[in-house]
C-alpha positions as CSV (number, residue, x, y, z in Angstrom):
1,M,-13.3,35.1,-23.7
2,G,-11.5,32.1,-24.5
3,F,-11.2,28.4,-22.3
4,A,-9.3,25.2,-23.1
5,R,-8.5,22.2,-21.1
6,T,-6.1,19.6,-21.4
7,C,-4.8,17.2,-18.4
8,S,-1.9,16.1,-16.3
9,V,-1.6,13.6,-12.9
10,A,-1.6,14.6,-9.4
11,L,0.3,11.9,-7.6
12,V,-0.5,10.8,-4.0
13,G,2.4,8.5,-2.7
14,V,2.7,6.3,-5.7
15,E,-0.8,6.3,-6.6
16,G,-2.4,9.0,-9.4
17,V,-5.0,11.6,-9.6
18,V,-6.2,12.2,-13.2
19,V,-6.5,16.3,-12.9
20,E,-8.2,18.3,-15.4
21,V,-6.4,21.3,-15.8
22,Q,-8.7,24.3,-17.0
23,A,-7.0,27.9,-18.4
24,D,-9.7,31.1,-18.6
25,L,-9.3,34.1,-20.4
26,E,-11.5,37.5,-20.0
27,P,-11.5,41.0,-20.5
28,G,-9.7,42.8,-17.7
29,V,-6.1,43.9,-16.0
30,A,-4.1,41.4,-17.1
31,A,-2.9,38.7,-14.1
32,F,-2.9,35.5,-13.8
33,T,-4.6,33.4,-11.1
34,L,-4.1,29.4,-9.9
35,V,-6.7,27.9,-7.9
36,G,-6.9,24.2,-6.7
37,L,-5.0,23.5,-4.0
38,P,-1.4,24.1,-5.4
39,D,1.2,23.7,-3.2
40,K,4.5,26.4,-3.2
41,S,6.3,24.7,-5.9
42,L,2.5,24.6,-8.3
43,I,2.1,28.6,-7.1
44,E,5.8,29.3,-8.3
45,S,4.4,27.3,-11.8
46,R,2.9,31.1,-12.9
47,D,6.4,33.0,-13.4
48,R,7.6,29.3,-15.5
49,V,5.0,28.9,-17.3
50,R,5.1,32.9,-18.6
51,A,8.4,33.3,-19.0
52,A,8.4,30.1,-21.0
53,V,5.2,30.7,-23.6
54,V,7.2,33.7,-23.8
55,N,11.3,32.8,-24.7
56,S,9.9,29.8,-27.0
57,G,8.3,32.8,-29.4
58,D,5.1,33.4,-28.6
59,E,2.5,36.0,-26.7
60,W,1.2,35.6,-23.9
61,P,-2.4,37.0,-23.0
62,Q,-2.7,40.3,-21.8
63,K,-5.8,40.3,-20.1
64,K,-7.5,38.4,-16.9
65,L,-6.2,34.6,-17.1
66,T,-7.2,32.1,-14.2
67,V,-6.3,28.6,-14.3
68,G,-8.2,25.7,-12.0
69,L,-6.9,22.7,-11.6
70,S,-10.0,20.0,-10.9
71,P,-10.7,18.2,-9.0
72,A,-10.2,21.2,-6.5
73,S,-10.8,18.6,-3.2
74,V,-7.5,16.8,-4.3
75,P,-3.7,17.8,-3.1
76,K,-1.6,19.2,-5.8
77,S,2.0,19.6,-5.6
78,G,5.4,19.7,-7.7
79,S,6.1,21.2,-10.8
80,G,4.8,18.5,-13.9
81,F,1.7,20.0,-14.1
82,D,3.9,23.2,-16.5
83,L,3.4,21.7,-19.9
84,A,0.2,21.8,-19.4
85,V,-0.8,24.7,-17.9
86,A,0.8,26.1,-20.6
87,C,-0.4,24.5,-23.2
88,A,-4.0,25.3,-21.7
89,V,-3.1,28.6,-21.5
90,L,-2.5,28.9,-25.3
91,G,-5.7,27.0,-26.2
92,A,-7.9,29.4,-24.6
93,A,-5.7,32.0,-26.3
94,E,-6.6,30.2,-29.9
95,R,-2.7,29.7,-30.3
96,I,-3.9,26.3,-30.3
97,D,-7.2,24.3,-31.3
98,P,-8.4,23.8,-28.4
99,R,-10.2,20.5,-29.3
100,E,-6.5,19.2,-29.9
101,L,-5.9,19.1,-26.2
102,T,-8.9,17.1,-24.7
103,E,-7.7,13.7,-25.1
104,L,-3.8,15.1,-23.8
105,V,-2.6,13.9,-21.0
106,M,0.5,16.1,-20.3
107,I,3.1,15.7,-18.3
108,G,6.6,17.6,-17.7
109,E,8.2,21.1,-15.8
110,L,9.1,24.1,-18.0
111,G,12.6,26.0,-17.8
112,L,12.0,29.8,-18.1
113,D,13.5,28.9,-21.9
114,G,10.8,26.8,-23.0
115,R,13.0,23.3,-22.3
116,V,10.7,20.3,-20.7
117,R,12.3,19.0,-17.8
118,P,11.4,15.8,-16.8
119,V,10.3,15.0,-13.4
120,R,9.8,11.9,-10.7
121,G,6.9,9.4,-11.0
122,V,5.7,10.2,-14.6
123,L,5.5,6.2,-14.8
124,P,2.5,6.1,-12.1
125,A,1.4,8.5,-13.6
126,V,1.4,7.0,-16.8
127,L,-0.5,3.7,-15.5
128,A,-3.1,6.4,-13.7
129,A,-3.7,8.4,-17.1
130,A,-4.5,4.5,-18.4
131,D,-6.5,3.2,-15.8
132,A,-9.1,6.8,-16.5
133,G,-9.1,5.4,-20.0
134,Y,-6.8,7.8,-21.9
135,R,-4.5,7.0,-24.8
136,Q,-1.8,10.0,-25.8
137,V,0.4,11.1,-23.1
138,V,3.0,13.6,-23.7
139,V,5.9,13.7,-21.2
140,P,9.8,14.4,-21.5
141,E,12.0,13.6,-24.3
142,R,14.1,12.0,-21.4
143,T,11.6,9.9,-20.1
144,A,9.3,9.5,-22.7
145,A,11.4,5.4,-22.5
146,E,9.2,5.3,-19.1
147,A,6.1,5.9,-19.6
148,A,6.3,3.8,-23.0
149,L,6.9,0.8,-20.6
150,V,2.5,1.6,-19.9
151,P,1.3,-0.4,-23.2
152,G,-1.6,0.6,-25.0
153,M,-0.8,4.0,-24.5
154,S,0.6,6.0,-27.6
155,V,4.2,8.4,-26.1
156,L,5.2,11.3,-27.8
157,G,8.7,12.8,-26.3
158,V,9.5,16.4,-26.4
159,R,12.4,18.6,-25.2
160,S,10.5,22.1,-25.8
161,L,7.6,23.4,-25.7
162,R,8.2,24.5,-29.3
163,Q,8.2,21.3,-30.7
164,L,5.6,20.6,-28.6
165,V,2.8,23.9,-30.0
166,A,4.2,23.1,-33.4
167,V,2.6,18.9,-33.5
168,L,-0.1,20.0,-32.1
169,T,-0.5,23.3,-34.9
170,D,0.8,20.5,-38.0
171,E,3.4,23.4,-38.3
172,P,7.6,22.5,-39.1
173,V,8.8,21.0,-35.9
174,P,11.7,22.9,-34.7
175,E,15.0,21.1,-33.9
176,E,16.2,21.6,-30.3
177,D,20.4,21.7,-29.7
178,E,21.5,18.7,-27.9
179,P,24.4,18.7,-25.4
180,P,28.0,17.8,-26.4
181,E,28.4,14.0,-25.9
182,G,30.4,13.6,-22.6
183,A,28.7,16.4,-21.3
184,P,26.2,16.6,-18.4
185,D,22.8,17.2,-19.8
186,P,21.1,20.0,-17.6
187,L,17.9,18.7,-18.0
188,L,18.6,15.4,-15.9
189,A,20.0,17.6,-13.1
190,G,18.0,17.2,-10.0
191,L,15.5,14.0,-11.5
192,A,17.5,11.7,-9.1
193,V,18.2,11.8,-5.5
194,P,22.1,11.7,-5.0
195,G,23.2,9.0,-2.2
196,S,19.5,7.3,-2.3
197,G,21.3,4.1,-2.0
198,A,18.4,2.5,-3.0
199,G,18.2,-0.6,-4.9
200,A,22.1,-0.6,-5.8
201,S,24.6,-3.8,-5.7
202,P,25.6,-4.0,-2.0
203,L,29.5,-4.0,-3.0
204,G,29.3,-0.8,-5.6
205,G,29.0,-1.1,-9.4
206,D,26.8,-3.2,-11.8
207,R,29.1,-6.8,-10.1
208,P,26.5,-8.7,-7.4
209,P,28.3,-10.0,-4.6
210,D,28.8,-13.9,-5.0
211,L,27.9,-16.4,-2.0
212,A,31.2,-18.0,-3.5
213,D,33.1,-15.5,-1.1
214,V,31.4,-16.0,2.4
215,A,34.1,-18.9,3.6
216,G,32.8,-22.0,5.6
217,Q,29.2,-21.0,7.4
218,P,27.5,-24.4,5.2
219,G,23.7,-23.9,7.7
220,P,23.9,-20.7,6.8
221,R,24.0,-20.9,3.6
222,R,21.7,-23.6,3.6
223,A,19.4,-20.9,5.6
224,L,19.8,-18.6,3.1
225,E,18.8,-20.5,0.6
226,V,15.3,-21.5,1.6
227,A,15.2,-17.5,2.5
228,A,15.4,-16.8,-1.0
229,A,13.3,-20.2,-2.4
230,G,10.6,-19.7,-0.2
231,R,10.5,-15.2,0.4
232,H,10.9,-16.2,4.5
233,H,12.4,-13.6,6.9
234,I,15.7,-14.3,8.3
235,F,17.4,-13.1,11.8
236,F,21.4,-13.6,11.5
237,K,22.5,-13.5,15.4
238,G,26.8,-13.9,15.6
239,P,29.7,-12.2,17.3
240,P,31.4,-8.9,15.0
241,G,33.3,-10.7,12.3
242,A,31.5,-14.2,11.0
243,G,30.1,-12.9,8.1
244,K,26.5,-12.0,8.8
245,T,26.5,-8.9,6.8
246,M,28.5,-10.9,4.2
247,L,25.6,-13.3,3.8
248,A,22.6,-10.8,3.4
249,E,24.5,-8.6,0.9
250,R,24.4,-11.8,-1.2
251,L,20.7,-13.0,-0.6
252,P,19.4,-10.3,-3.4
253,G,21.4,-12.9,-5.8
254,L,19.8,-15.6,-5.4
255,L,16.3,-14.0,-5.8
256,P,14.9,-14.8,-9.3
257,P,14.1,-11.9,-12.0
258,L,11.1,-9.4,-11.2
259,S,8.1,-10.6,-13.4
260,Q,6.6,-8.0,-15.6
261,K,3.7,-6.9,-13.4
262,E,6.4,-7.0,-10.3
263,S,8.8,-4.9,-12.3
264,L,6.0,-2.0,-13.2
265,E,5.6,-1.7,-9.5
266,V,9.2,-1.2,-8.3
267,T,10.0,1.2,-11.0
268,A,6.7,2.7,-10.2
269,V,7.8,3.5,-6.1
270,H,11.4,4.3,-7.3
271,S,10.4,7.0,-10.0
272,V,8.3,8.4,-7.1
273,A,11.2,8.5,-5.3
274,G,13.7,9.6,-7.5
275,T,15.8,6.5,-7.8
276,L,16.0,5.5,-10.8
277,P,19.1,3.8,-12.2
278,P,20.0,6.5,-15.0
279,G,19.6,5.0,-18.4
280,Q,17.6,2.5,-16.9
281,P,13.4,3.2,-17.5
282,L,12.6,-0.4,-15.9
283,V,13.9,-2.3,-12.7
284,D,14.1,-5.7,-13.5
285,R,16.0,-6.9,-10.6
286,P,14.8,-7.4,-6.9
287,P,16.0,-4.0,-5.6
288,Y,18.1,-4.2,-2.1
289,C,17.8,-1.5,0.3
290,A,20.5,-1.3,3.9
291,P,18.8,1.8,5.8
292,H,21.3,2.8,9.0
293,H,20.4,1.9,12.0
294,S,19.8,5.0,13.3
295,A,17.3,5.8,10.5
296,T,14.3,7.4,11.6
297,M,10.3,6.2,11.4
298,A,9.4,8.1,8.6
299,S,12.4,7.7,6.3
300,L,12.0,4.0,7.8
301,V,8.1,3.4,6.0
302,G,7.6,6.5,4.6
303,G,6.9,10.5,5.9
304,G,8.4,13.8,5.3
305,T,6.5,16.9,5.4
306,G,3.4,17.8,3.2
307,L,2.2,14.5,1.1
308,P,4.4,11.7,2.1
309,R,6.6,9.8,0.7
310,P,8.1,6.0,-0.1
311,G,10.7,4.6,3.0
312,A,13.0,1.7,2.9
313,V,9.8,-0.4,3.4
314,S,8.2,0.4,0.3
315,L,12.1,0.9,-1.8
316,A,12.5,-2.6,-0.8
317,H,9.4,-3.8,-2.4
318,H,9.9,-7.3,-4.0
319,G,13.2,-7.0,-3.4
320,V,15.4,-7.8,0.1
321,L,15.9,-4.8,3.0
322,F,18.1,-5.4,5.5
323,V,18.6,-4.2,8.8
324,D,22.2,-4.2,9.8
325,E,22.6,-4.3,13.7
326,A,19.1,-4.3,14.7
327,A,19.7,-4.5,18.2
328,E,20.9,-0.3,18.3
329,C,17.6,0.3,16.4
330,S,14.9,1.9,18.0
331,V,12.4,-0.1,19.2
332,R,9.6,2.3,17.7
333,V,11.3,1.7,14.0
334,L,12.2,-1.6,14.5
335,D,8.4,-2.3,15.5
336,A,6.8,-0.5,12.9
337,L,7.7,-3.4,10.8
338,R,5.9,-5.2,12.8
339,Q,2.2,-3.8,9.8
340,P,3.6,-4.2,6.6
341,L,5.5,-7.6,7.6
342,E,1.9,-9.2,7.6
343,S,-0.2,-7.0,5.4
344,G,2.6,-6.2,2.6
345,H,1.6,-2.7,2.3
346,V,2.1,0.7,4.5
347,V,-0.7,3.3,5.0
348,V,0.9,6.5,5.7
349,A,-1.5,9.4,7.6
350,R,-0.7,12.6,7.3
351,A,-2.5,16.5,7.8
352,A,-2.1,17.2,3.9
353,G,-3.5,13.5,3.3
354,M,-3.6,10.1,3.5
355,M,-0.5,7.4,1.8
356,R,-1.2,3.9,0.3
357,M,2.6,2.5,-0.5
358,P,3.4,-0.9,-1.9
359,A,6.2,-3.2,0.6
360,R,5.9,-6.8,0.0
361,F,9.7,-7.1,1.6
362,L,11.7,-10.0,2.2
363,L,13.0,-8.8,5.7
364,A,16.8,-9.2,6.6
365,L,17.8,-8.9,10.2
366,A,21.7,-8.9,12.1
367,A,22.8,-8.6,15.2
368,N,25.3,-9.3,17.5
369,P,24.6,-11.6,20.9
370,C,24.9,-8.6,23.5
371,P,26.2,-5.1,23.0
372,C,30.6,-6.3,22.5
373,G,29.5,-8.8,20.9
374,R,31.3,-11.9,22.5
375,H,28.7,-14.0,24.5
376,G,28.8,-17.4,24.0
377,T,32.4,-17.2,22.1
378,T,34.9,-19.8,22.0
379,G,37.3,-17.9,24.7
380,G,34.5,-15.7,26.0
381,G,35.9,-12.5,27.1
382,C,32.2,-10.9,27.6
383,E,32.0,-8.0,30.0
384,C,28.1,-7.4,29.5
385,R,26.0,-7.1,32.4
386,P,22.8,-10.2,32.4
387,S,20.8,-6.8,32.8
388,S,22.7,-5.6,29.9
389,I,22.2,-8.4,27.8
390,T,18.7,-8.9,28.3
391,R,18.0,-5.3,27.6
392,Y,20.0,-5.6,24.3
393,R,17.8,-8.3,22.9
394,A,14.7,-6.9,24.1
395,R,15.0,-4.5,21.7
396,L,13.9,-6.9,18.9
397,S,10.3,-7.3,20.4
398,G,8.5,-11.0,20.5
399,P,5.7,-10.1,18.1
400,L,8.0,-8.6,15.5
401,M,11.1,-11.9,16.2
402,D,7.6,-13.9,15.7
403,R,7.2,-13.0,11.9
404,V,10.8,-13.5,11.4
405,D,10.8,-17.3,9.9
406,L,14.7,-18.5,10.2
407,R,16.8,-17.3,12.8
408,V,20.0,-19.2,12.2
409,A,23.0,-17.7,14.9
410,V,26.3,-17.4,13.0
411,E,28.9,-19.0,14.0
412,P,33.3,-17.6,13.8
413,V,35.2,-19.1,10.8
414,A,37.6,-21.1,11.7
415,R,41.2,-20.9,10.3
416,R,40.6,-24.4,8.1
417,E,37.7,-22.6,6.6
418,L,38.8,-19.1,5.9
419,V,42.4,-20.9,4.1
420,S,40.0,-23.1,2.0
421,L,38.0,-20.0,0.8
422,G,37.0,-20.9,-3.3
423,K,37.4,-24.4,-2.6
424,G,34.3,-26.5,-3.2
425,A,31.7,-23.0,-2.0
426,E,28.6,-23.2,-4.3
427,T,28.5,-19.9,-6.8
428,T,25.9,-17.6,-6.6
429,A,24.6,-18.5,-9.8
430,V,24.8,-22.1,-9.0
431,V,22.4,-21.8,-5.9
432,A,20.1,-19.3,-8.1
433,E,19.6,-21.6,-10.5
434,R,18.1,-24.6,-7.2
435,V,16.2,-20.8,-5.9
436,R,14.2,-20.8,-9.7
437,A,13.4,-24.5,-10.0
438,A,12.0,-24.5,-6.3
439,R,9.8,-21.1,-7.1
440,E,8.5,-22.9,-10.2
441,R,7.7,-26.1,-8.1
442,A,5.6,-24.2,-5.7
443,A,4.3,-21.8,-8.1
444,A,3.3,-24.7,-10.0
445,R,1.3,-26.2,-7.1
446,Y,-0.6,-23.0,-6.0
447,A,-1.6,-22.4,-10.1
448,G,-4.8,-20.8,-9.8
449,T,-4.8,-19.1,-6.4
450,P,-3.2,-16.0,-5.6
451,W,-0.3,-17.2,-4.1
452,T,2.7,-18.2,-6.2
453,T,5.2,-18.4,-3.0
454,N,5.6,-20.9,0.1
455,S,5.2,-17.5,2.4
456,E,2.4,-16.0,1.2
457,V,-0.7,-19.0,1.5
458,P,-2.7,-19.1,4.6
459,G,-1.9,-21.8,7.4
460,H,-5.0,-23.4,7.2
461,E,-4.3,-23.2,3.5
462,L,-1.0,-25.7,3.8
463,R,-2.9,-27.6,7.0
464,T,-5.9,-28.9,5.2
465,R,-5.7,-28.3,1.3
466,W,-1.4,-29.3,0.9
467,Q,-0.9,-31.7,4.0
468,A,2.6,-32.3,5.3
469,A,3.8,-36.1,4.9
470,P,2.0,-38.9,7.7
471,G,3.4,-37.8,11.5
472,A,5.0,-35.4,10.2
473,L,4.0,-32.4,12.2
474,R,4.5,-34.3,15.9
475,Q,7.1,-32.7,16.7
476,A,5.6,-29.5,16.2
477,E,2.6,-30.0,17.5
478,S,3.9,-31.0,21.0
479,D,6.0,-27.9,21.0
480,L,2.8,-26.1,20.1
481,E,0.9,-27.5,23.1
482,S,3.9,-26.8,25.4
483,G,3.4,-23.1,24.0
484,L,7.8,-23.3,22.8
485,L,5.3,-22.7,19.4
486,T,2.1,-20.2,18.5
487,A,-0.4,-20.7,16.2
488,R,1.6,-18.4,13.9
489,G,4.9,-19.9,14.4
490,L,3.5,-23.9,13.6
491,D,2.2,-21.9,10.1
492,R,5.6,-20.5,9.3
493,V,7.3,-23.5,10.2
494,L,5.0,-25.2,8.0
495,R,5.5,-22.6,5.0
496,V,9.2,-23.4,5.7
497,A,9.2,-27.4,5.8
498,W,7.5,-26.5,2.4
499,T,10.1,-24.7,1.0
500,A,12.6,-26.9,2.5
501,A,11.0,-29.6,0.6
502,D,10.1,-28.0,-2.7
503,L,14.5,-27.3,-2.9
504,A,14.6,-31.4,-2.2
505,G,12.4,-31.8,-4.8
506,R,9.7,-33.6,-2.4
507,D,6.0,-33.1,-3.2
508,R,5.5,-32.8,0.1
509,P,7.3,-32.0,3.6
510,A,8.5,-34.9,5.6
511,E,9.5,-35.5,9.2
512,E,13.1,-34.3,8.7
513,D,11.9,-31.0,6.6
514,V,9.5,-30.5,9.8
515,L,12.4,-31.1,12.4
516,W,14.7,-28.4,10.6
517,A,12.1,-26.2,10.1
518,L,11.5,-25.7,13.9
519,E,15.5,-26.0,14.8
520,L,16.0,-23.0,12.8
521,R,12.1,-21.1,14.4
522,T,13.2,-22.4,17.8
523,G,17.1,-22.4,18.0
524,I,16.5,-26.3,19.8
525,K,18.3,-28.3,17.9
526,R,16.8,-31.6,16.3
527,G,18.9,-33.9,15.7
528,V,18.9,-33.0,11.8
529,A,21.2,-31.3,9.3
530,A,20.5,-28.5,7.0
531,V,22.5,-30.4,4.6
532,R,20.4,-33.5,4.5
533,A,17.7,-31.4,5.5
534,I,17.9,-29.6,1.4
């Protein structure tokens, strides 16, 4: 009788559970049994592993073979267990010393020829192994750079099962053929999800869109700057062609680069989803996700058959989620954003299991004023019935809009502004520098607390610990008493006012900062220009 064990990792959403892979050989009729709650793709690993072992030059044991995945109560899915199963079997057959396997974590899919193919979710899997106390991990060579992002882990990248067996048995490591330069690498096939659009530049390619391309719109441009500096949610309303989408697409370029901790969190989500850019193991820029207005609930918050997968709210973690034509979206889908906007995460429950995914994003909404888009514009021409306009606007529910800090009216661009495009307009780099300085000022103020941006600070703290200038809240308190503001709305006005003060270099919000924040919140003109407030 032979026995060996090693470890792998089962992913539940973006979190991993270390799984012990045990192989037991006993005399009897040759059979291969896999137990431990495997899914269909994992059950198929029996044939992949057998072919890979034989084609790697080793003998398949002709005995009764049982492979157990422990803990058996955790659902296991995917092909990432292949490498661990193969090594456990070879350890039980005494081809490899079983003692060499016990402290290793192995992640990788096996091809029939023995090559080790990369799988999704390597980073969160290695993070889970590190948290469990393991310090050595074996991964496919193509994802070794991703695994090496975890500090304190010794990473071995292999191209084939032959190479790994040689390393574990102190034999000469065979060389594996590299694909010709310029030829497609078959090992990367299926690793990324084509056409996902997540994390890409809004205009495609590597060049981010520049704010200088936007003609006119001084008020919305300033509101966009405040949204980036304080991580405030923003809503653009205006007729078609006014520049709502152009403004929203330039928001990711204003955000500062991700910190090391944020980069690991974002990379883990995109690794599980299969949206990591080729050759870029670490995402260091805020992601941008813009789902179509016909997106389903599962595609937005996460879901799918079996165990749920990350949705758009998770792919936009620490970045921007842009919902264009928001009034055309399903009311149920839009209202599903309410919970992650408050908590910063989303919990998806399915019959196969429950998954908690990060979802701390900056929401940007854009919508027309009515179905035809011409209501309230100069020249008019709106043909929509009042009841149609009411129904159209009601799709953006009150509880959802109460969570949006900045509500910006985008007016059509005048001919003079369009002709003078590029003359005196601030670029993204200039505005991003002011945003960075404001973020640093806020981070210094909140040092020693769990918060780093103004949008995260509870309203009670802003009313007691960090107070505005005397008399600055007079109008806001009046709006609260008249019912124009809710208690949550007052807190959000305070947060926006603090961001405006940070951008202006003030120690605390003045009355003009609060009045400008109230104007953006309620839509009522307060007689304070956006330029003066910032």
